[in-house]
N, C-alpha and C positions, 0 to 999 in steps of 0.2 A: 422299630421304635417302641420302647416301654411305655406303658400307660401311666398316666400321672394321676395320683390318688388325690382328688380335690377334696374328698371328705376328710382328709388329715389336716387339722389347722395349721400345723407348721409349714406344710406343702403350700397350701393356700396363701399364707402370709408372705412366705418367700416369692411365690410366683407374682402375686399381685403387687407386692413391693418392688420387685424387678421391673414389672410393666409400668409401674408408676414412675420410677426413676427414669427409664428409658423415655417415656413420654414427655416428662419434664425436659430432658435433654434435647429430644427432637424439637420440641416447641421452642426452645431457646435457640438452637442452631438454625432451624429453618427460618424462624421469625427474627433473625439477627438484624443488625443495622443496614445490611446490604439488602434485605428483603424489602424494608420500607421504601428504599430508594427504587427498587425494581418495580414495586406495585404502584408507585407515584408516578412513574413514567409509563405506565400501561402495560407492565410486564405480566408474566403468566398468573393466572388466578390460582394455579397450583400451590404457590408459594403460601397464599393466604389460606387455602383450604387444608393444606398440610399442618399448619400451625394450629388452626382451629381444631382439626381432628385430633392432634397429639395432645393438645390442651384438655379435650374432652375426655379422651382415654385416661390421661393421667388423673383427672378429677374423679371420674368413675371408680377407677381402681383405689384411689386414695379413700374414697368412701367405703368400698368393700373392706379394705384393711381395717379403717376404724370401726365398722360393724363388727367384724370378726373379733377384733380385741375387746369391744364392749361386751359381746356376747361371752367371751371366755371370763372376763372379770365378773360379770353378774352370776354366771354359773358357780364360780368359786365362792362368792359372797353368799349366794343362797344356800349353799351346803354348809356353810359355818353356823352351827347352833348357838355359838357364844358371840355373835356379832355385836349384840347390844349389851353384853355383860359389864362393859366399863363405864356406862352411864353417859356416854357421849350425847345420846339423844336428849335425855333428861337434862343434861347440862345446857345443850343448845336451846332448849325450850325455856329454861330459866334465863338465859341470856337474852333471849328474844323479848321476854316479858320486861327485862331490865331496860332494854332499849325503847320499849313502848312507855314505860313509866318516865324515863328521862325525857321523851318527847313530850309527855303530858306535863312534866314540871315545867318545861320552857314555854309551855302555851299561855297566851294572854287570857284565854278563856277561864283557865283555872284560877289565875290570880284575880280576875274580875269577879268571879263567883265566891271566892274567899272574902273579898271585900264586901260584896253584897250582903253576906251573911256575917259580917263583922267578926271574922276569924283571921288569925295571923296568917302571913304569906307561908303557903304549904310547900314552896319550892325546895327548901332544905329537907323537910320530911320525906317528900316523895323521892328525892334524890338518894337519901340514905336507903330507903326502901328498895329502889332500883339497884344500889350496890350490893344489897344482900339477897337479891332475888334468886341468884343461882344456889346460894346456900339453902335459902328456904325451899326452893323447888326440889333440890336433892333430898332434903330431909323429909319432905312430904310425899314424895313418890318413890321412896326405896323401902 
């Protein structure tokens, strides 16, 4: 029998994927509606054990597949020198600041503070600033 190269990610993903699928199928077949009736009437414990074991195997191999895919994605992204060239992170920071400003504009504390200082209601001005926060953030950080 030829050796299986588990260092190769394609081989690992295919193998673990197959084990995961077989585990789910076995779990479903073994633990079908007849198994519940068998165990309720004092049937063999092997039905329950087989269902549990196949579920565990399917879950573990599913986790291994997800981990391998995650590592592959991270490796590819880590090698990309231009990953942040499109200003997505800067835009996201501006958007987050906008959400914070909108939350502040809705707060009763801001309204009470403005009233105590005899200032007009700042809600409209803060909301306008929140709407422009992405543009301001992009212009200040590029």
